[in-house]
C-alpha positions as CSV (number, residue, x, y, z in Angstrom):
1,L,37.2,-128.5,-9.6
2,L,41.0,-128.2,-9.7
3,E,41.4,-129.0,-6.0
4,K,39.3,-132.1,-6.3
5,N,41.1,-133.4,-9.4
6,K,44.6,-132.1,-9.1
7,D,46.2,-135.3,-10.3
8,K,44.3,-135.1,-13.6
9,Y,45.9,-131.9,-14.9
10,D,49.2,-131.8,-16.7
11,I,49.0,-128.1,-17.7
12,I,46.7,-125.2,-17.1
13,L,45.8,-122.6,-19.7
14,T,44.3,-119.3,-18.6
15,N,43.6,-115.8,-19.8
16,H,45.0,-112.6,-18.4
17,T,41.5,-111.0,-18.5
18,M,38.7,-112.9,-16.8
19,P,35.3,-111.8,-15.3
20,R,35.5,-112.8,-11.6
21,M,39.2,-113.1,-10.9
22,S,42.2,-111.7,-12.8
23,G,44.5,-114.1,-14.6
24,V,47.3,-112.8,-12.3
25,E,45.3,-113.7,-9.2
26,F,44.4,-117.1,-10.6
27,I,48.1,-117.9,-11.5
28,K,49.2,-116.9,-8.0
29,W,46.6,-119.2,-6.5
30,V,47.5,-122.1,-8.8
31,K,51.2,-121.7,-8.1
32,R,50.6,-121.5,-4.3
33,K,48.4,-124.7,-4.3
34,F,49.9,-126.7,-7.2
35,P,53.5,-125.4,-7.9
36,S,54.4,-128.3,-10.1
37,I,51.6,-127.8,-12.7
38,P,52.8,-125.5,-15.5
39,V,50.6,-122.5,-16.3
40,V,50.4,-120.8,-19.7
41,C,48.6,-117.5,-19.8
42,F,47.0,-115.8,-22.9
43,V,47.6,-112.0,-23.0
44,D,46.2,-109.4,-25.3
45,D,49.4,-107.5,-25.6
46,F,53.1,-107.9,-24.8
47,I,52.7,-105.1,-22.2
48,D,50.9,-107.6,-20.0
49,A,53.6,-110.3,-20.2
50,P,55.9,-109.1,-17.4
51,E,53.0,-109.0,-14.9
52,V,51.9,-112.5,-15.9
53,M,55.4,-114.0,-15.7
54,E,56.1,-112.3,-12.4
55,S,52.9,-113.8,-11.0
56,G,54.3,-117.3,-11.6
57,A,53.2,-118.2,-15.1
58,D,55.6,-120.6,-16.9
59,A,54.9,-119.1,-20.3
60,F,52.6,-116.6,-22.1
61,V,51.0,-116.4,-25.5
62,V,50.1,-113.2,-27.1
63,K,46.7,-113.1,-28.9
64,P,46.0,-113.6,-31.7
65,F,48.4,-116.5,-32.1
66,R,49.3,-119.2,-34.5
67,V,48.3,-122.7,-33.5
68,L,51.8,-124.1,-34.2
69,H,53.3,-121.5,-31.9
70,L,50.9,-122.5,-29.2
71,L,51.7,-126.2,-29.7
72,K,55.4,-125.5,-29.4
73,I,54.9,-123.7,-26.1
74,L,52.6,-126.4,-24.8
75,R,55.0,-129.2,-25.8
76,R,58.0,-127.3,-24.2
77,Q,56.1,-126.9,-20.9
78,L,55.2,-130.6,-20.9
79,G,58.8,-131.6,-21.4
80,Y,58.8,-132.6,-25.1
81,K,61.6,-131.6,-27.4
82,N,60.5,-129.0,-29.8
83,T,62.0,-130.0,-33.1
84,D,59.9,-129.2,-36.1
85,D,59.9,-132.8,-37.2
86,E,58.5,-134.0,-33.9
87,L,55.9,-131.3,-33.9
88,M,54.8,-132.2,-37.4
89,Q,54.5,-135.8,-36.4
90,A,52.5,-134.9,-33.3
91,I,49.9,-133.0,-35.3
92,A,49.8,-135.4,-38.3
C-alpha cells in the first residue's frame, strides 16, 4: 500500500509492538525506501525510545499520551511552528 501510494503520505505513525513485524523493523524499512517521510512511533515505555530512535524514527510518543502532546509532535514533524496559539487555532 505504501509503495503504491508513496506520494500520498506526509507522515507515518506506527507502534513499537505489532503482530507480524516489529515497529523497529518497519521503521528501518520505511526509512530505507522513503527517507523523506517522517515516522513517529508509539512506545509503551521510555525504555523502548532509544531503540526506536536508533532505528530511524523521527520522534516517539509514550503511551498513554495527551492528544495535545501528540498534536505538537505531529505539527513539529510536518514543519509547523509549535506555538500554543497556533496549535489552539489548528484544533478550534
